[in-house]
C-alpha positions as CSV (number, residue, x, y, z in Angstrom):
1,X,-85.4,20.7,-4.2
2,X,-88.8,20.7,-2.4
3,X,-87.7,17.8,-0.1
4,X,-84.3,19.2,0.8
5,X,-82.3,16.1,-0.3
6,X,-80.0,15.2,-3.1
7,X,-80.0,12.3,-5.7
8,X,-76.8,10.5,-6.3
9,X,-75.4,10.2,-9.8
10,X,-73.2,7.1,-9.9
11,X,-70.8,6.5,-12.8
12,X,-70.7,3.1,-14.4
13,X,-68.4,1.4,-17.0
14,X,-69.4,-2.2,-16.4
15,X,-72.3,-4.5,-15.5
16,X,-71.2,-5.1,-11.9
17,X,-71.2,-1.4,-11.0
18,X,-74.7,-1.0,-12.6
19,X,-76.1,-4.0,-10.7
20,X,-74.6,-2.7,-7.4
21,X,-76.3,0.7,-7.9
22,X,-79.6,-0.8,-9.0
23,X,-79.8,-3.2,-6.1
24,X,-78.8,-0.5,-3.6
25,X,-81.5,1.9,-4.9
26,X,-84.2,-0.8,-4.6
27,X,-83.1,-1.7,-1.0
28,X,-82.9,2.0,0.0
29,X,-86.1,2.9,-1.8
30,X,-84.2,5.8,-3.4
31,X,-84.3,7.4,-6.8
32,X,-81.0,7.1,-8.7
33,X,-79.1,8.6,-11.6
34,X,-76.9,6.3,-13.7
35,X,-74.1,8.4,-15.2
36,X,-71.9,7.5,-18.2
37,X,-68.9,9.5,-19.2
38,X,-67.2,9.7,-22.7
39,X,-64.3,7.6,-21.3
40,X,-66.8,4.9,-20.2
41,X,-68.4,4.9,-23.6
42,X,-65.0,4.5,-25.2
43,X,-64.2,1.6,-22.9
44,X,-67.5,-0.3,-22.9
45,X,-69.4,1.0,-25.9
46,X,-72.4,3.3,-25.9
47,X,-74.8,0.6,-27.2
48,X,-73.8,-1.8,-24.4
49,X,-74.1,0.8,-21.6
50,X,-77.4,2.3,-22.7
51,X,-78.8,-1.2,-23.3
52,X,-77.8,-2.4,-19.8
53,X,-79.2,0.7,-18.1
54,X,-82.5,0.6,-20.0
55,X,-82.9,-3.1,-19.0
56,X,-82.2,-2.3,-15.4
57,X,-84.6,0.6,-15.4
58,X,-87.5,-1.3,-16.9
59,X,-87.6,-3.6,-13.9
60,X,-86.5,-1.1,-11.2
61,X,-89.2,-0.3,-8.6
62,X,-87.6,3.2,-8.2
63,X,-87.1,6.1,-10.6
64,X,-83.9,5.6,-12.6
65,X,-82.4,7.9,-15.2
66,X,-79.5,7.7,-17.7
67,X,-77.2,10.7,-17.8
68,X,-74.3,11.8,-19.9
69,X,-71.5,13.1,-17.5
70,X,-69.1,15.7,-18.7
71,X,-69.9,15.7,-22.4
72,X,-67.5,18.1,-24.1
73,X,-68.9,18.4,-27.6
74,X,-72.1,18.4,-29.7
75,X,-71.2,15.1,-31.4
76,X,-71.1,13.2,-28.1
77,X,-74.2,14.9,-26.8
78,X,-76.1,14.1,-29.9
79,X,-75.2,10.4,-29.8
80,X,-76.5,10.2,-26.3
81,X,-79.7,12.0,-27.2
82,X,-80.3,9.6,-30.0
83,X,-79.6,6.7,-27.7
84,X,-82.4,7.7,-25.4
85,X,-80.6,9.3,-22.5
86,X,-82.9,11.2,-20.2
87,X,-80.4,14.0,-19.4
88,X,-77.1,15.3,-20.8
89,X,-74.3,17.4,-19.3
90,X,-72.5,19.8,-21.6
91,X,-69.2,20.8,-19.9
92,X,-68.0,24.1,-21.4
93,X,-66.1,25.0,-18.3
94,X,-62.8,25.1,-20.4
95,X,-64.3,27.9,-22.5
96,X,-64.8,31.5,-21.7
97,X,-68.1,32.7,-20.3
98,X,-69.8,33.6,-23.6
99,X,-68.4,30.6,-25.5
100,X,-69.8,28.4,-22.7
101,X,-73.2,30.0,-23.1
102,X,-73.2,29.6,-26.8
103,X,-72.2,25.9,-26.6
104,X,-74.8,25.2,-23.9
105,X,-77.5,26.9,-25.9
106,X,-76.8,24.6,-28.8
107,X,-77.3,21.6,-26.6
108,X,-80.5,23.0,-25.0
109,X,-81.9,23.5,-28.5
110,X,-81.2,19.8,-29.3
111,X,-82.3,18.3,-26.0
112,X,-85.4,20.2,-24.8
113,X,-87.6,19.5,-27.8
114,X,-87.1,15.8,-27.0
115,X,-87.9,16.2,-23.3
116,X,-84.3,15.7,-22.3
117,X,-82.9,17.8,-19.5
118,X,-79.5,19.7,-19.7
119,X,-76.9,20.2,-17.1
120,X,-74.1,22.7,-17.6
121,X,-71.0,23.7,-15.6
122,X,-69.8,27.1,-14.6
123,X,-66.5,27.4,-12.9
124,X,-63.7,24.8,-13.0
125,X,-63.3,21.9,-10.6
126,X,-59.7,20.9,-10.0
127,X,-58.2,17.4,-9.8
128,X,-58.7,14.4,-12.1
129,X,-61.5,14.7,-14.6
130,X,-61.3,11.4,-16.5
131,X,-57.7,11.3,-17.8
132,X,-56.9,15.0,-17.5
133,X,-55.1,16.3,-14.5
134,X,-55.6,20.0,-13.8
135,X,-52.5,21.4,-12.1
136,X,-53.9,24.9,-11.6
137,X,-56.2,26.0,-8.9
138,X,-59.9,25.6,-9.6
139,X,-61.8,28.7,-10.7
140,X,-64.8,28.9,-8.3
141,X,-68.3,29.8,-9.6
142,X,-69.2,33.4,-9.4
143,X,-72.8,33.8,-8.0
144,X,-73.7,36.7,-10.3
145,X,-72.3,35.0,-13.3
146,X,-74.3,31.9,-12.4
147,X,-77.5,33.9,-12.4
148,X,-76.8,35.4,-15.8
149,X,-75.7,32.0,-17.2
150,X,-78.9,30.3,-16.2
151,X,-81.0,33.2,-17.5
152,X,-79.2,33.1,-20.9
153,X,-79.3,29.3,-21.4
154,X,-82.5,27.9,-19.9
155,X,-80.6,24.9,-18.5
156,X,-82.2,22.5,-16.1
157,X,-79.3,22.0,-13.6
158,X,-76.0,23.8,-12.9
159,X,-72.8,22.2,-11.7
160,X,-71.0,24.6,-9.5
161,X,-67.3,24.8,-8.3
162,X,-67.2,25.6,-4.6
163,X,-63.9,23.8,-3.6
164,X,-64.5,20.2,-4.5
165,X,-61.9,18.2,-6.6
166,X,-62.0,15.2,-8.9
167,X,-60.1,12.0,-8.0
168,X,-58.9,10.4,-4.8
169,X,-56.2,13.0,-3.9
170,X,-58.3,16.0,-3.4
171,X,-56.4,18.1,-0.9
172,X,-53.0,18.7,0.6
173,X,-54.4,20.8,3.5
174,X,-57.7,20.6,5.3
175,X,-60.7,20.3,3.0
176,X,-63.2,23.2,3.2
177,X,-66.0,23.9,0.9
178,X,-67.0,27.5,0.2
179,X,-70.5,27.5,1.8
180,X,-70.9,31.3,1.6
181,X,-70.4,31.0,-2.1
182,X,-72.9,28.2,-2.3
183,X,-75.5,30.2,-0.3
184,X,-75.1,33.1,-2.6
185,X,-75.5,31.0,-5.7
186,X,-78.5,29.2,-4.3
187,X,-80.2,32.6,-3.6
188,X,-79.6,33.8,-7.2
189,X,-80.2,30.6,-9.2
190,X,-83.6,28.8,-9.4
191,X,-82.5,25.5,-10.9
192,X,-81.1,22.4,-9.2
193,X,-77.5,22.7,-8.2
194,X,-75.0,19.9,-8.8
195,X,-71.8,19.0,-6.9
196,X,-69.0,17.2,-8.8
197,X,-65.8,16.0,-7.3
198,X,-67.6,15.2,-4.0
199,X,-66.4,11.6,-3.3
200,X,-65.6,11.2,0.4
201,X,-62.8,8.6,-0.2
202,X,-63.9,6.5,2.8
203,X,-60.8,5.8,5.0
204,X,-62.1,2.3,5.7
205,X,-62.1,1.5,2.0
206,X,-58.7,3.0,1.4
207,X,-57.2,1.1,4.3
208,X,-58.7,-2.1,3.1
209,X,-57.2,-1.6,-0.4
210,X,-53.8,-0.7,1.0
211,X,-53.9,-3.8,3.3
212,X,-54.1,-5.9,0.2
213,X,-51.5,-4.2,-1.9
214,X,-52.9,-0.9,-3.2
215,X,-50.6,2.2,-3.2
216,X,-53.0,4.9,-2.1
217,X,-51.1,6.8,0.5
218,X,-52.4,10.3,0.9
219,X,-55.8,9.6,-0.6
220,X,-58.5,11.8,1.0
221,X,-61.9,13.2,0.0
222,X,-64.7,15.6,1.1
223,X,-65.7,15.0,4.7
224,X,-69.3,13.6,4.9
225,X,-70.4,16.4,7.2
226,X,-69.5,18.9,4.5
227,X,-71.4,17.0,1.9
228,X,-74.4,16.9,4.2
229,X,-74.1,20.6,4.8
230,X,-73.9,21.3,1.0
231,X,-77.1,19.3,0.5
232,X,-78.9,21.3,3.2
233,X,-77.9,24.5,1.4
234,X,-79.3,23.6,-2.0
235,X,-77.2,20.9,-3.7
236,X,-79.7,18.4,-5.2
237,X,-77.5,16.2,-7.3
238,X,-74.1,14.7,-6.2
239,X,-71.8,12.9,-8.6
240,X,-70.0,9.8,-7.2
241,X,-67.3,7.9,-9.1
242,X,-64.1,7.6,-7.2
243,X,-65.6,6.0,-4.2
244,X,-67.0,3.2,-6.4
245,X,-63.6,2.6,-8.0
246,X,-61.9,2.4,-4.6
247,X,-64.5,-0.1,-3.4
248,X,-64.1,-2.2,-6.5
249,X,-60.3,-2.2,-6.1
250,X,-60.4,-3.0,-2.4
251,X,-62.8,-5.9,-2.8
252,X,-61.0,-7.5,-5.8
253,X,-57.6,-7.2,-4.1
254,X,-58.9,-8.8,-0.9
255,X,-60.7,-11.6,-2.8
256,X,-57.7,-12.5,-4.9
257,X,-55.3,-12.4,-1.9
258,X,-57.6,-14.4,0.3
259,X,-58.8,-16.9,-2.2
260,X,-55.7,-17.7,-4.5
261,X,-57.3,-20.8,-5.9
262,X,-60.4,-19.1,-7.1
263,X,-60.5,-18.1,-10.8
264,X,-64.3,-17.7,-11.5
265,X,-64.9,-14.1,-12.6
266,X,-68.4,-14.2,-11.2
267,X,-66.9,-14.8,-7.7
268,X,-64.2,-12.2,-8.1
269,X,-66.5,-9.5,-9.5
270,X,-69.3,-10.6,-7.2
271,X,-67.3,-9.5,-4.2
272,X,-66.7,-6.1,-5.8
273,X,-70.4,-5.7,-6.5
274,X,-71.3,-6.4,-2.9
275,X,-68.8,-3.8,-1.6
276,X,-69.9,-1.2,-4.1
277,X,-73.6,-1.8,-3.2
278,X,-72.8,-1.0,0.4
279,X,-71.0,2.1,-0.6
280,X,-74.0,3.3,-2.7
281,X,-76.4,2.6,0.1
282,X,-74.3,4.7,2.5
283,X,-74.3,7.5,-0.1
284,X,-78.0,7.5,-0.5
285,X,-78.4,7.7,3.3
286,X,-75.9,10.6,3.4
287,X,-77.7,12.5,0.7
288,X,-81.1,11.9,2.2
289,X,-82.7,10.1,-0.7
290,X,-83.2,6.8,1.1
291,X,-86.9,6.1,1.7
292,X,-88.1,8.8,-0.7
293,X,-89.8,6.3,-3.0
294,X,-93.0,4.8,-1.5
295,X,-94.9,1.8,-2.9
296,X,-97.3,2.9,-5.7
297,X,-95.5,6.2,-6.3
């Protein structure tokens, strides 16, 4: 918040993605948040994911934290707290305002005594959120409600809905974030603000994937200039998942098509790791976090 930049929260579900993020953070001298969703935990196992991240963090020359992304219930949050996560998100955006406050307060009561920060969400972000597709229009965050929500919950960060969308197919028309709404929220709320559904869906990555067989026609994301503007207006954490999935897909498709005799998973997945690393590095530069970690700090 003081430096006027944002930290990327990058979702993982396997080792290669984690290594790509960790290597990028070291090269860019950037702090980084490793995010794990309930679906990722179901796929890879909580014990494996938290073990990998803790191992990476111990040797990392930059600040690295482990974050629960879109936790929906107390049971999931408690498992992550007990596993040593440094922050948890409780997503009560499906509930009404007062039910969201009540659920969030339960999580704050569990997390804060252990020194764990809590992120909550107010408003509803459209698109793909894990396996659920929201067909209705997003409910944008009301600035006055955001002020009351933060006062009533004592959360550490607030995810806001200002027109972003989950997944690779974010818009039918021209994308446009509601910057006036963001400005009003920033003026009323004193905690860090979080942007979900902000993958830019880089055309170069999409074109590369399509070239080698992917069917991604119509995929589009948030223009980078709008993400940069949102950061300048108070966004301090930006979640990124879809762009890493697209990078992984493009690299693996290209490798298998170009090297049909290769069958070593290390080579196949190594190509994906390299591409994801470059995407993460570009995101850190976009968010302004590159170079923020100096030797000895």
